[in-house]
C-alpha positions in Angstrom: -0.2 0.1 -0.1 1.0 3.6 -0.9 0.4 6.5 0.0 -2.2 7.6 -2.8 -4.1 4.6 -1.3 -6.5 5.1 1.4 -6.9 1.9 4.3 -10.2 0.5 4.3 -11.5 -1.7 6.3 -14.8 -3.9 5.7 -14.5 -6.5 8.9 -12.9 -6.2 12.2 -12.1 -9.7 13.9 -12.4 -9.4 17.8 -11.1 -13.0 19.4 -13.1 -13.1 22.9 -12.9 -15.4 26.2 -15.4 -14.4 28.0 -12.3 -11.9 30.4 -12.8 -8.2 31.3 -9.9 -7.6 29.0 -11.9 -9.2 25.9 -15.2 -7.5 26.9 -12.7 -4.0 26.2 -10.9 -5.2 23.3 -14.3 -5.7 21.8 -15.0 -1.6 22.4 -11.8 -1.3 20.8 -12.4 -3.4 17.9 -16.2 -1.2 17.8 -15.0 2.3 18.0 -12.5 0.8 15.0 -15.1 -0.6 12.2 -17.6 2.6 13.4 -14.3 4.7 12.2 -14.4 3.0 8.8 -17.8 1.6 8.8 -17.2 -1.8 9.2 -18.5 -4.7 11.2 -17.0 -6.3 13.5 -16.7 -10.5 13.9 -16.4 -11.8 17.4 -14.5 -15.0 17.7 -15.6 -16.6 21.3 -11.9 -19.0 21.8 -12.7 -22.1 24.3 -9.2 -22.4 26.7 -8.0 -26.0 27.2 -9.7 -26.5 31.0 -13.2 -26.9 28.9 -12.3 -28.5 25.7 -11.0 -30.7 28.0 -13.6 -31.3 30.1 -15.9 -31.3 27.5 -13.9 -34.4 26.0 -13.9 -36.1 29.2 -18.2 -35.3 30.2 -16.4 -33.3 33.3 -18.0 -30.0 31.9 -21.9 -29.9 31.2 -21.8 -28.6 27.0 -25.0 -26.6 27.7 -23.4 -24.8 30.7 -20.3 -24.0 28.7 -23.5 -22.6 25.7 -25.3 -20.7 28.5 -22.4 -19.1 29.5 -20.6 -18.2 26.3 -24.3 -16.4 25.4 -24.3 -14.6 27.6 -21.0 -12.9 27.2 -21.8 -12.6 23.6 -25.0 -10.9 24.2 -23.2 -8.5 27.0 -20.8 -7.2 23.9 -23.6 -7.3 21.5 -25.3 -4.5 23.4 -21.1 -2.9 22.7 -22.2 -2.7 19.3 -25.8 -1.9 18.9 -24.8 1.2 21.2 -22.9 2.5 18.1 -24.9 0.6 15.5 -22.6 -1.8 14.0 -22.9 -5.5 12.8 -21.1 -8.0 14.9 -21.1 -11.4 13.7 -20.3 -14.8 16.2 -18.9 -18.2 16.3 -17.3 -20.2 18.9 -14.0 -22.4 18.2 -12.5 -24.7 20.0 -9.2 -22.9 21.5 -6.8 -26.4 21.7 -7.3 -29.8 21.1 -6.3 -33.3 22.4 -5.5 -34.9 18.9 -3.6 -32.3 17.1 -0.9 -30.5 18.9 -0.6 -27.7 16.0 -4.4 -25.9 17.2 -3.9 -23.3 19.7 -5.8 -20.2 20.2 -3.5 -18.2 18.4 -3.7 -20.5 15.1 -7.3 -20.3 15.5 -7.8 -16.7 15.4 -5.4 -16.6 12.5 -7.8 -19.6 10.4 -10.9 -17.8 11.4 -9.2 -14.3 10.0 -9.0 -15.4 6.9 -12.1 -17.2 7.1 -14.4 -14.3 7.3 -11.9 -12.2 5.4 -11.1 -9.8 8.1 -8.7 -6.6 7.5 -8.6 -6.0 11.2 -8.1 -7.2 14.6 -8.2 -6.4 18.0 -7.3 -8.4 20.4 -6.9 -8.3 24.6 -3.2 -8.8 25.8 -2.2 -8.3 29.2 0.8 -8.6 30.8 0.8 -13.0 31.5 1.7 -13.5 35.1 1.5 -17.7 35.0 -1.9 -20.4 34.9 -4.0 -17.4 35.2 -3.4 -16.0 32.4 -6.7 -15.8 30.4 -6.8 -17.9 26.9 -5.8 -14.7 24.5 -3.2 -13.4 26.2 -1.5 -16.6 25.7 -2.4 -16.2 22.2 -1.9 -12.3 21.6 2.2 -12.9 21.0 1.0 -15.6 18.1 -0.7 -12.9 16.5 1.4 -10.7 16.4 3.9 -12.3 15.0 1.7 -14.1 12.4 -0.9 -11.9 11.1 -1.6 -10.8 8.3 -3.8 -8.0 9.1 -3.3 -5.0 11.5 -3.7 -5.7 15.1 -4.5 -4.0 17.6 -3.6 -4.7 21.1 -5.2 -3.4 24.3 
């Protein structure tokens, strides 16, 4: 892109994991989308413990679905308040059978699938096991995304 070309954005990808940090990232994604008259696609990435629990039958899939729907409903109000179109999807951030499946890969694969022009994701200091799912993926996405990335 040279200086004579204008920067355009049609779809902003906002990966979320149910954390406060990811809700804040959605606020930024909506602001970017509003500025460029774009839409937002929120990808809810399920964490390792949830995926393993569902696979093992120790976590109720319906409870996870209810919690995920609740969070996605909450962030839809953010988009609605700015009259920004919001689409959503949910994906497992980890796999017990594929070592190459991790949150960073899931984010980048979804960015390609929804034809995202811009990615906004949370990035807080990782301080051990309590780090949220997307905080761990931020460095990977920042390193390998072909789209511009805003890390908040």
